[in-house]
C-alpha positions as CSV (number, residue, x, y, z in Angstrom):
1,M,26.2,13.6,5.9
2,D,25.9,12.0,2.4
3,T,27.5,14.7,0.4
4,A,26.5,13.3,-2.9
5,A,22.9,13.4,-2.0
6,A,23.3,16.8,-0.5
7,D,25.0,18.4,-3.6
8,G,23.1,21.3,-5.0
9,L,20.3,21.3,-2.3
10,T,18.8,24.5,-1.0
11,F,16.7,24.3,2.2
12,R,14.1,27.1,2.7
13,D,10.7,27.7,4.3
14,A,7.8,27.2,2.0
15,T,5.7,30.1,0.8
16,D,2.2,30.5,-0.5
17,A,3.4,30.4,-3.9
18,D,4.8,26.8,-3.3
19,V,1.5,25.2,-2.3
20,D,0.5,23.7,-5.6
21,D,4.0,22.3,-6.2
22,L,4.1,20.9,-2.6
23,V,0.7,19.2,-2.8
24,S,1.8,17.6,-6.2
25,L,5.1,16.4,-4.6
26,V,3.3,14.9,-1.6
27,E,0.6,13.2,-3.7
28,S,3.2,11.7,-6.1
29,A,5.4,10.3,-3.1
30,Y,2.4,8.5,-1.5
31,R,-0.6,8.0,-3.8
32,G,-1.4,6.5,-7.2
33,D,0.9,4.9,-9.8
34,S,3.5,7.7,-9.7
35,S,4.2,6.8,-6.1
36,R,5.3,3.3,-7.1
37,A,8.5,4.7,-8.6
38,G,9.7,5.1,-5.1
39,W,9.5,2.9,-2.0
40,T,7.4,5.1,0.3
41,T,4.1,4.6,-1.5
42,E,1.0,4.1,0.5
43,A,-0.9,3.2,-2.7
44,D,-1.7,-0.3,-1.5
45,I,-3.2,0.7,1.7
46,L,-4.8,4.1,1.0
47,E,-6.4,5.6,-2.0
48,G,-7.6,9.2,-2.5
49,Q,-5.6,12.2,-1.3
50,R,-2.8,12.5,1.1
51,T,-3.1,16.3,1.4
52,D,-4.7,19.2,-0.2
53,P,-3.9,23.0,-0.8
54,E,-5.8,24.0,2.4
55,G,-3.8,21.5,4.6
56,V,-0.4,22.7,3.1
57,L,-1.3,26.4,3.4
58,A,-2.4,25.8,7.1
59,V,1.1,24.5,7.8
60,I,2.9,27.3,6.1
61,K,0.7,29.9,7.9
62,S,0.9,28.3,11.4
63,P,3.1,30.3,13.8
64,D,4.4,27.0,15.4
65,S,5.1,25.3,12.2
66,R,7.5,25.3,9.3
67,L,7.2,23.5,6.1
68,L,10.9,22.9,5.2
69,T,11.1,22.8,1.4
70,V,14.1,21.3,-0.4
71,E,15.1,22.4,-3.9
72,R,17.7,21.2,-6.4
73,D,18.3,23.3,-9.4
74,G,15.2,25.5,-8.6
75,V,12.9,22.6,-8.5
76,I,11.2,21.3,-5.3
77,V,12.3,17.7,-4.7
78,A,11.3,17.3,-1.1
79,C,9.7,18.8,1.9
80,C,8.9,18.1,5.6
81,Q,6.7,19.6,8.3
82,L,8.3,20.8,11.5
83,E,6.2,21.8,14.4
84,H,7.2,23.3,17.6
85,R,5.5,21.4,20.6
86,G,7.2,22.6,23.7
87,T,10.4,20.6,24.5
88,H,9.9,18.4,21.4
89,A,9.2,19.0,17.8
90,Y,6.9,17.1,15.4
91,F,8.1,15.8,12.1
92,G,5.4,15.2,9.4
93,M,4.4,15.6,5.8
94,F,7.8,14.2,4.6
95,A,8.0,13.6,1.0
96,V,10.9,13.0,-1.4
97,S,10.2,12.9,-5.2
98,P,9.7,9.2,-6.0
99,K,12.4,9.3,-8.8
100,L,15.0,10.4,-6.1
101,Q,14.1,8.0,-3.4
102,G,16.8,5.4,-2.4
103,G,19.7,7.7,-3.1
104,G,20.4,9.1,0.3
105,L,18.4,12.2,0.1
106,G,15.9,11.3,2.9
107,K,18.8,10.9,5.3
108,V,20.1,14.3,4.6
109,I,16.8,15.9,4.9
110,I,15.9,14.4,8.2
111,A,19.3,15.3,9.6
112,E,18.7,18.8,8.5
113,A,15.2,18.9,10.1
114,E,16.7,17.5,13.4
115,R,19.4,20.2,13.3
116,T,16.9,23.0,12.5
117,V,14.5,22.1,15.4
118,R,17.4,21.8,17.9
119,E,18.8,25.2,16.9
120,T,15.5,27.1,16.2
121,W,13.4,25.8,19.1
122,G,15.8,24.0,21.4
123,A,13.9,20.8,21.0
124,T,15.4,17.9,22.8
125,E,13.1,15.2,20.9
126,M,11.6,14.8,17.6
127,H,8.2,12.9,17.5
128,M,6.4,11.5,14.5
129,T,3.6,9.2,13.7
130,V,3.7,6.4,11.1
131,I,1.0,4.1,10.0
132,S,1.8,1.0,11.9
133,V,1.7,-1.4,9.1
134,R,4.4,0.4,7.2
135,E,7.2,-1.8,8.6
136,D,9.8,-1.0,6.0
137,L,9.3,2.8,6.6
138,I,9.3,2.3,10.4
139,A,12.6,0.2,10.0
140,W,14.1,3.1,7.9
141,Y,13.4,5.4,10.8
142,E,14.8,3.1,13.3
143,R,18.1,3.0,11.4
144,R,18.0,6.9,11.8
145,G,17.7,6.5,15.6
146,Y,13.9,6.7,16.2
147,R,12.3,4.1,18.5
148,R,8.9,2.7,18.5
149,T,6.9,3.7,21.5
150,G,3.9,1.2,21.1
151,K,1.6,4.3,21.6
152,M,-1.1,4.0,19.0
153,T,-3.7,6.5,17.9
154,P,-6.7,5.5,15.6
155,F,-6.6,6.2,11.8
156,P,-9.3,8.7,11.0
157,Y,-11.6,6.3,9.1
158,G,-14.3,8.1,7.3
159,D,-12.3,11.4,6.9
160,E,-11.3,11.3,3.3
161,R,-8.9,14.3,3.8
162,F,-6.5,11.5,5.0
163,G,-7.2,9.1,2.2
164,I,-9.6,6.2,1.8
165,P,-8.3,3.1,3.6
166,Q,-8.0,-0.2,1.8
167,R,-7.7,-2.2,5.0
168,A,-9.4,-2.2,8.4
169,D,-6.2,-2.3,10.6
170,L,-4.7,1.2,10.1
171,Q,-3.4,3.1,13.1
172,F,-0.7,5.5,13.8
173,E,2.4,4.6,16.0
174,L,4.4,7.3,17.7
175,L,8.1,7.2,17.0
176,V,10.5,9.3,19.1
177,K,14.2,10.3,18.9
178,E,16.1,12.1,21.5
179,L,18.2,14.9,19.8
180,A,21.7,15.4,21.0
C-alpha cells in the first residue's frame, strides 16, 4: 500500500447527505474544464453530465451496492461503487478529485475496494466496464492486474444521462481481475 497516499484517509459508506458532494466530485473528475486538472477526464469524448443526484442516490439505496466514500480531513476526495453480483463484484463510479490524481490515491482506493468485496461478499472477481477508447485508463487498470476481455457493450447513444458523445465509436469494454 502507498502509505503516503493513504495517510489520513477515512473509508465509509455514503449516506443520503453525501449526494450533492459526490455528484460534484464525479462531475469534476470527468467532465468540463475542472476535469482537465487530472488525467481521467472524458471532456474530449463526452460532454454533459456523468451522473446526477438520482443516480447516486440509487446506488446508495440499493441493497446490493455500496458507494465507498473516501475522506481526507473531513472532505470527500474520492468514491467508487461496489455492487454484489453473485461470485463477482462490479466496480464503477470511480472518481478521485482531479487535484489529487497522479499521487497514488487511486491505487490505494482500488486495493481497498478489492479487499472490501472479498471480505464482505466473498467475491472472487472484480468486473468493470471502461470506454474502449480510454487507452491510458485501461493501461492503468491493466497495471493493477485487470485484463481486457474484448467483450464490448454499446454506449447508450441518445441517453443524455450518460453524457453527450463527441465521437461515434464509443463502447464499453469489460475488464476483469481475479481476486486472491
